[in-house]
C-alpha positions in Angstrom: -36.4 -46.1 59.0 -32.8 -47.1 60.2 -30.5 -44.8 60.1 -26.6 -44.6 59.7 -23.9 -41.8 59.7 -20.7 -42.1 58.0 -18.0 -39.5 59.1 -15.2 -39.4 56.6 -11.9 -38.3 58.2 -9.4 -39.9 55.8 -7.2 -36.6 55.1 -3.7 -35.5 56.4 -4.6 -31.7 57.2 -1.2 -30.5 55.9 -2.6 -26.8 55.8 -3.0 -27.3 60.0 0.9 -27.5 60.3 0.4 -29.8 63.0 2.4 -33.3 63.4 -0.9 -35.1 63.5 -3.8 -35.1 61.3 -6.5 -32.5 62.1 -9.2 -35.0 63.0 -6.9 -36.0 66.2 -6.1 -32.6 67.3 -7.7 -31.7 70.7 -10.6 -29.0 71.1 -11.8 -28.5 74.3 -9.9 -31.1 75.6 -10.7 -34.0 73.3 -9.8 -34.8 69.7 -12.0 -33.4 67.1 -13.5 -36.6 66.0 -15.2 -37.4 69.5 -16.9 -34.4 69.2 -18.2 -35.1 65.8 -19.6 -38.8 66.9 -21.3 -37.5 69.8 -23.0 -34.8 67.9 -24.6 -37.6 65.7 -25.0 -40.0 68.6 -26.7 -37.2 70.7 -29.2 -36.4 67.6 -30.1 -40.1 67.6 -28.8 -42.7 70.0 -29.8 -45.6 67.7 -27.7 -44.5 64.7 -25.1 -46.5 63.2 -21.8 -44.9 63.4 -19.2 -45.4 60.7 -16.0 -43.5 61.0 -13.8 -43.7 58.0 -10.0 -43.5 58.7 -6.6 -44.2 56.9 -5.8 -47.9 57.8 -2.5 -46.8 59.1 -4.3 -44.8 61.8 -6.6 -47.4 63.7 -4.1 -48.1 66.3 -3.5 -44.6 67.1 -7.2 -44.1 66.8 -7.6 -47.1 69.3 -5.1 -45.6 71.8 -6.8 -42.2 71.7 -10.2 -43.8 72.9 -8.3 -45.7 75.4 -6.6 -42.3 76.8 -9.7 -40.2 76.5 -12.1 -43.2 77.7 -14.2 -42.6 74.9 -16.3 -45.5 74.4 -19.5 -44.4 72.1 -20.0 -47.4 69.9 -18.7 -46.8 66.2 -17.4 -48.9 63.4 -14.0 -48.0 62.1 -13.6 -48.4 58.3 -10.3 -48.3 55.9 -10.6 -45.3 53.8 -9.5 -45.0 50.1 -7.3 -42.9 47.7 -10.1 -40.5 47.6 -13.0 -39.0 49.3 -15.0 -40.8 46.6 -13.7 -44.2 47.5 -13.7 -43.7 51.5 -17.4 -42.8 51.2 -17.7 -45.8 49.1 -16.0 -47.9 51.7 -18.4 -46.5 54.2 -21.4 -47.3 52.6 -20.4 -51.1 52.1 -20.1 -51.3 56.0 -23.6 -50.2 56.7 -25.6 -53.4 58.2 -29.0 -52.7 56.8 -30.1 -52.4 53.0 -32.9 -49.8 53.5 -32.9 -46.8 55.4 -31.2 -43.5 55.6 -27.5 -42.6 55.4 -25.8 -39.1 56.2 -22.5 -38.6 55.0 -20.4 -36.0 57.0 -16.9 -34.4 57.2 -15.2 -35.7 60.3 -13.6 -32.2 60.9 -16.9 -30.3 61.1 -17.6 -31.0 64.8 -20.2 -28.2 65.3 -23.2 -29.4 63.3 -26.4 -28.7 65.1 -28.3 -31.4 66.0 -31.7 -30.1 64.6 -29.8 -29.8 61.4 -29.0 -33.7 61.6 -32.3 -34.6 62.5 -34.2 -32.5 59.5 -31.5 -33.8 56.9 -32.8 -37.3 57.9 -36.5 -36.2 57.9 -36.1 -34.5 54.5 -34.0 -37.4 52.8 -37.1 -39.9 53.9 -39.5 -37.6 52.1 -37.7 -36.6 48.9 -34.4 -38.8 48.8 -31.6 -36.5 49.7 -31.0 -33.3 51.7 -27.7 -31.2 51.6 -27.0 -28.9 54.4 -26.2 -25.3 53.0 -25.7 -21.7 54.0 -26.3 -18.2 52.5 -23.3 -16.1 51.3 -22.5 -12.8 53.4 -20.0 -11.5 51.1 -20.2 -10.0 47.5 -19.2 -12.8 45.0 -17.7 -12.4 41.7 -16.7 -15.0 39.1 -13.1 -14.9 37.7 -12.4 -16.2 34.0 -9.4 -18.0 32.8 -8.3 -14.8 30.9 -8.2 -12.9 34.6 -11.5 -10.8 34.2 -13.9 -10.8 37.0 -17.6 -10.2 36.7 -20.2 -9.6 39.7 -22.8 -12.5 40.3 -26.0 -12.1 42.5 -25.0 -13.9 45.8 -28.7 -14.8 46.8 -28.5 -17.3 43.7 -25.5 -19.3 45.3 -25.1 -21.4 48.3 -22.2 -22.8 50.5 -22.4 -26.5 50.6 -21.6 -28.3 54.1 -22.4 -31.7 55.6 -24.3 -33.5 56.5 -25.5 -34.8 53.0 -27.9 -37.2 53.6 -29.6 -39.9 51.3 -31.8 -42.8 50.8 -29.4 -45.6 51.3 -30.5 -47.4 48.3 -30.3 -44.3 46.1 -26.9 -43.0 47.2 -25.4 -46.8 47.0 -26.7 -46.9 43.4 -25.1 -43.6 42.8 -21.6 -44.6 44.1 -21.4 -47.8 41.8 -20.5 -45.3 38.8 -17.0 -44.8 38.3 -15.1 -42.1 40.1 -15.1 -38.6 38.1 -12.9 -35.5 38.9 -16.2 -33.5 39.2 -17.4 -35.7 42.0 -16.3 -32.8 44.5 -18.8 -34.2 47.1 -21.8 -36.9 47.8 -24.5 -34.5 46.4 -22.6 -34.2 42.9 -22.5 -38.1 42.8 -26.0 -38.2 43.6 -26.9 -35.6 41.1 -24.6 -37.5 38.4 -27.9 -40.3 38.2 -30.3 -37.3 37.1 -31.7 -37.0 40.4 -32.3 -33.6 41.9 -30.8 -32.5 45.2 -32.8 -31.1 48.1 -31.2 -28.2 50.0 -31.9 -27.8 53.7 -30.3 -25.1 55.8 -27.3 -25.6 57.7 -26.0 -23.7 60.5 -23.2 -21.2 59.9 -20.9 -22.5 63.0 -20.7 -25.8 61.1 -17.4 -24.9 59.7 -14.7 -27.4 58.3 -11.7 -27.1 60.7 -8.8 -26.8 58.4 -6.4 -23.8 59.4 -4.8 -23.2 63.1 -7.3 -19.9 63.0 -10.2 -22.5 62.8 -9.0 -24.2 66.2 -9.0 -21.0 67.8 -12.6 -20.6 66.5 -13.4 -24.4 67.7 -12.3 -23.2 71.5 -14.4 -20.1 71.3 -17.3 -22.3 70.4 -16.8 -24.5 72.7 -16.6 -22.2 75.8 -19.9 -20.6 74.8 -21.4 -24.1 75.6 -20.2 -24.0 79.1 
């Protein structure tokens, strides 16, 4: 089946405290997004890569690609006011009607290639594949009144990306009006009454959000050398 990946990178990353958005910050000598794009290309060289950026950043990204001589083929699409709108714009840019699409946070550059491949294989079988990892810490639920209650952590998972779907189904799901409970693509899919399928993610596939995350990213890259 034909495959595509939508890399969503429309945020401004204010928690990083940098002058430029976190998706453009360098790790291992190159911007974060270049590492993420390469991860999907290496998992499947025939994949269609769609990069969703703020429209005002198009020129900046083009200059970065020239500066770093980054010539990996990808399509740049303008993001929307929310992640939901950005993903919907990305879906509209896919050039085929039937196949599979992985939706991924652009600032998760350490996704394992086996996770990517398994997400496509599982989505082809069941319609969806959501990468998750188990919790290591104890878990407590806090009520609005400030009370807290123990919860059994083995019943819960931390949700990552990629979140991969059969294209026809996820495009149909994104035709619904945006809702506040749509915190990720799985919840949009689930709103149609469809059950999502979970797959094992990889723990190092963190979302780079704070300066400490960049230090961890440099450490992970140093281990690859």
